[in-house]
C-alpha positions as CSV (number, residue, x, y, z in Angstrom):
1,M,0.0,0.1,0.2
2,D,2.9,2.1,0.7
3,H,4.3,1.9,-2.8
4,L,0.9,2.5,-4.5
5,K,0.6,5.6,-2.3
6,A,4.4,6.9,-3.1
7,N,3.4,6.8,-6.8
8,G,0.1,7.9,-6.5
9,M,-1.4,4.7,-7.8
10,D,-4.0,4.8,-5.1
11,I,-5.6,7.7,-6.0
12,A,-5.5,6.3,-9.7
13,V,-7.1,3.1,-8.7
14,K,-9.9,5.2,-6.6
15,T,-10.5,7.6,-9.6
16,F,-10.9,4.6,-12.0
17,A,-13.2,2.5,-9.4
18,S,-15.5,5.7,-9.3
19,S,-15.7,5.7,-13.1
20,G,-18.1,2.8,-12.8
21,K,-16.1,1.1,-15.2
22,P,-15.4,-2.6,-13.9
23,L,-12.5,-3.1,-11.7
24,L,-11.1,-6.4,-10.6
25,G,-8.7,-7.2,-8.0
26,I,-6.7,-10.7,-7.6
27,C,-5.0,-12.1,-4.4
28,L,-3.2,-9.4,-2.9
29,G,-5.4,-6.7,-5.6
30,M,-8.4,-8.0,-3.8
31,Q,-7.1,-7.7,-0.2
32,L,-6.0,-3.7,-1.0
33,L,-9.7,-2.9,-2.0
34,F,-10.8,-3.6,1.8
35,D,-10.4,-0.8,4.4
36,S,-7.4,-2.3,6.3
37,S,-5.3,-5.3,6.6
38,E,-3.0,-7.0,9.3
39,E,-0.6,-7.8,7.1
40,F,2.8,-5.6,8.3
41,G,1.1,-4.3,11.2
42,S,-2.2,-2.5,10.8
43,T,-2.3,-1.2,7.0
44,Q,-5.0,1.2,5.7
45,G,-6.4,-0.3,2.3
46,L,-8.1,1.5,-0.5
47,G,-11.6,1.3,1.2
48,L,-13.5,0.4,-1.8
49,I,-15.0,-2.7,-0.1
50,P,-16.0,-2.5,3.7
51,G,-14.1,-4.7,5.7
52,E,-10.7,-6.0,6.8
53,V,-8.0,-8.4,5.9
54,V,-6.6,-10.6,8.8
55,T,-4.1,-13.7,8.9
56,F,-5.7,-17.3,9.3
57,D,-6.5,-18.0,12.7
58,K,-5.3,-21.6,13.2
59,S,-6.9,-21.8,16.6
60,K,-10.2,-21.8,14.7
61,F,-9.1,-24.5,12.1
62,D,-11.2,-28.2,12.2
63,H,-7.9,-29.9,11.7
64,P,-4.2,-29.0,11.4
65,L,-3.6,-27.2,8.2
66,K,-0.3,-25.1,7.0
67,V,-0.3,-21.6,6.4
68,P,-0.3,-20.0,3.4
69,H,-3.2,-21.9,2.2
70,M,-1.8,-22.9,-1.2
71,G,-3.2,-25.2,-3.7
72,W,-6.3,-26.3,-5.3
73,N,-9.9,-25.7,-3.6
74,E,-13.4,-25.0,-3.8
75,L,-15.0,-21.6,-4.2
76,F,-18.9,-21.7,-3.4
77,Q,-20.6,-19.2,-5.2
78,Q,-22.9,-16.7,-2.9
79,P,-26.1,-15.6,-4.1
80,V,-26.2,-11.8,-4.6
81,G,-29.0,-9.0,-5.0
82,A,-32.6,-9.3,-4.1
83,D,-33.3,-11.8,-6.7
84,L,-30.6,-14.0,-5.3
85,S,-28.8,-14.4,-8.8
86,V,-25.2,-15.6,-9.7
87,C,-22.4,-13.1,-10.3
88,P,-21.7,-12.4,-13.9
89,L,-18.2,-12.9,-12.9
90,F,-19.2,-16.6,-12.5
91,D,-21.5,-17.1,-15.5
92,G,-21.3,-20.6,-16.8
93,L,-19.4,-22.0,-14.1
94,A,-20.7,-24.5,-11.5
95,K,-22.3,-23.6,-8.3
96,E,-19.1,-25.1,-6.4
97,F,-15.8,-25.1,-8.6
98,Y,-11.7,-25.2,-7.9
99,L,-9.4,-22.6,-8.4
100,Y,-5.8,-22.1,-7.2
101,F,-5.2,-20.4,-4.2
102,V,-1.7,-18.9,-2.5
103,H,-2.1,-16.8,0.5
104,S,-1.7,-16.1,4.2
105,Y,-4.6,-13.8,4.8
106,H,-8.5,-13.4,3.9
107,A,-11.0,-10.9,3.9
108,V,-13.7,-10.6,6.4
109,C,-16.6,-8.4,5.5
110,N,-20.4,-8.2,5.4
111,D,-22.0,-11.0,3.6
112,K,-23.7,-8.7,1.3
113,Y,-20.2,-8.1,-0.3
114,A,-19.4,-11.8,-0.4
115,I,-19.8,-13.6,-4.0
116,G,-17.7,-16.5,-3.1
117,K,-16.7,-18.7,-0.1
118,T,-13.8,-21.1,0.6
119,H,-13.3,-23.6,3.3
120,Y,-9.6,-23.9,4.6
121,G,-9.6,-24.6,8.2
122,Y,-12.9,-22.9,8.4
123,E,-15.1,-20.9,5.9
124,F,-13.7,-17.4,4.5
125,V,-14.8,-14.8,2.0
126,S,-12.6,-15.7,-1.4
127,A,-14.4,-13.2,-3.6
128,V,-16.2,-10.1,-3.2
129,Q,-18.5,-7.2,-5.1
130,N,-19.2,-4.1,-4.3
131,G,-21.1,-2.5,-7.6
132,N,-18.7,-2.3,-10.2
133,I,-15.6,-3.5,-7.9
134,Y,-14.9,-7.5,-7.7
135,G,-12.2,-9.0,-6.0
136,I,-11.0,-12.7,-6.0
137,Q,-8.6,-14.0,-3.6
138,P,-7.7,-17.0,-5.7
139,H,-5.6,-16.7,-9.2
140,P,-7.8,-17.3,-12.1
141,E,-4.6,-16.8,-14.4
142,K,-3.2,-19.9,-12.7
143,S,-6.6,-22.0,-12.5
144,H,-7.1,-23.3,-15.9
145,E,-10.4,-23.5,-17.6
146,N,-12.1,-22.2,-14.7
147,G,-9.8,-19.2,-14.2
148,L,-10.0,-18.3,-17.8
149,K,-13.8,-18.3,-17.8
150,I,-13.8,-15.8,-14.9
151,I,-11.4,-13.8,-17.1
152,E,-13.7,-14.1,-20.1
153,N,-16.8,-13.0,-18.2
154,F,-14.8,-10.2,-16.3
155,S,-13.8,-9.1,-20.1
156,K,-17.7,-8.9,-21.1
157,L,-18.3,-6.7,-18.2
């Protein structure tokens, strides 16, 4: 975040987000969309999605696991909006599908922003949407056909 601020990129991202054009944050990019993060102490985020980013709490794991969370895992789509529809980012994908993850921190936010959740020791938010702003914790660019579909869907928004 310090690097973004030093180069004025925080303002550029916020300006772009306010244009109404679709914005997608991937992995750390998703985490930067939130109000704050525990990574490197307490760090202020871009504040584009209300919530915070926290480290995995190993004491809450339902069985012993390693952090970082690294490898293939399922993303469970969450219904959005009054009509409980599927987020257009996930059009053409199963309700539950695999993507590739590499991270030690995860988002905590109101469920109204959660478009995807994943289980790793416990359930956490793995994809979010706030209007034209989208974030996804896993790496679609490393996730074969499912990831390519997400990128294709985003390009059509």
